[in-house]
C-alpha positions as CSV (number, residue, x, y, z in Angstrom):
1,M,0.0,0.0,0.0
2,A,1.2,3.5,-0.7
3,K,1.8,5.8,2.2
4,R,-0.2,9.0,2.5
5,K,1.6,12.3,2.2
6,A,1.5,14.2,5.4
7,A,-0.5,17.4,5.2
8,P,1.7,20.5,5.7
9,E,1.2,22.5,8.9
10,V,-0.7,25.7,8.5
11,V,1.5,28.7,8.8
12,I,-0.2,31.9,9.9
13,N,1.4,34.9,8.2
14,N,-1.3,37.3,9.4
15,F,0.3,38.8,12.5
16,V,-3.0,40.5,13.6
17,A,-4.8,37.1,13.7
18,K,-1.7,35.5,15.3
19,H,-1.6,37.9,18.3
20,M,-5.4,38.6,18.4
21,N,-6.0,36.5,21.6
22,D,-3.2,38.2,23.5
23,F,-4.5,41.7,23.2
24,N,-8.3,41.5,22.6
25,K,-9.6,41.1,26.1
26,S,-13.0,42.2,27.5
27,Q,-12.9,45.1,29.9
28,T,-15.3,46.6,32.4
29,F,-15.9,50.3,31.9
30,V,-16.7,52.9,34.5
31,D,-20.1,54.5,34.3
32,R,-19.2,58.2,33.8
33,K,-22.8,59.4,34.3
34,K,-23.0,57.8,37.7
35,N,-19.7,59.2,38.7
36,A,-20.7,62.7,37.5
37,K,-23.8,62.5,39.7
38,R,-21.6,61.6,42.6
39,G,-19.4,64.7,42.0
40,Y,-16.4,63.0,40.4
41,S,-14.6,65.0,37.8
42,K,-11.5,63.7,36.0
43,H,-9.8,67.1,35.6
44,K,-10.1,69.3,38.7
45,K,-10.8,72.9,37.8
46,G,-9.2,75.9,39.5
47,G,-6.0,74.3,40.6
48,Y,-3.7,77.2,39.6
49,S,-3.9,80.9,40.1
50,N,-3.4,83.4,37.2
51,E,0.2,84.1,38.4
52,Y,1.4,80.8,36.9
53,L,0.0,81.7,33.4
54,P,2.6,83.9,31.7
55,F,0.6,83.9,28.4
56,L,-2.5,85.4,30.1
57,M,-2.7,89.1,29.3
58,A,-4.0,90.8,32.4
59,A,-5.6,94.1,31.4
């Protein structure tokens, strides 16, 4: 009987598909609307006085 030829292994040349499972993970997001109602703000306002702003033209 003749021997069967072994099927060649599949080589993935698509690097996006190759590393897809390493980087594409599910994440939980923070509800910004709830945080805004609680008073959270990402960037605090009024942290500096006008003395530190040299480009502000005081009239």
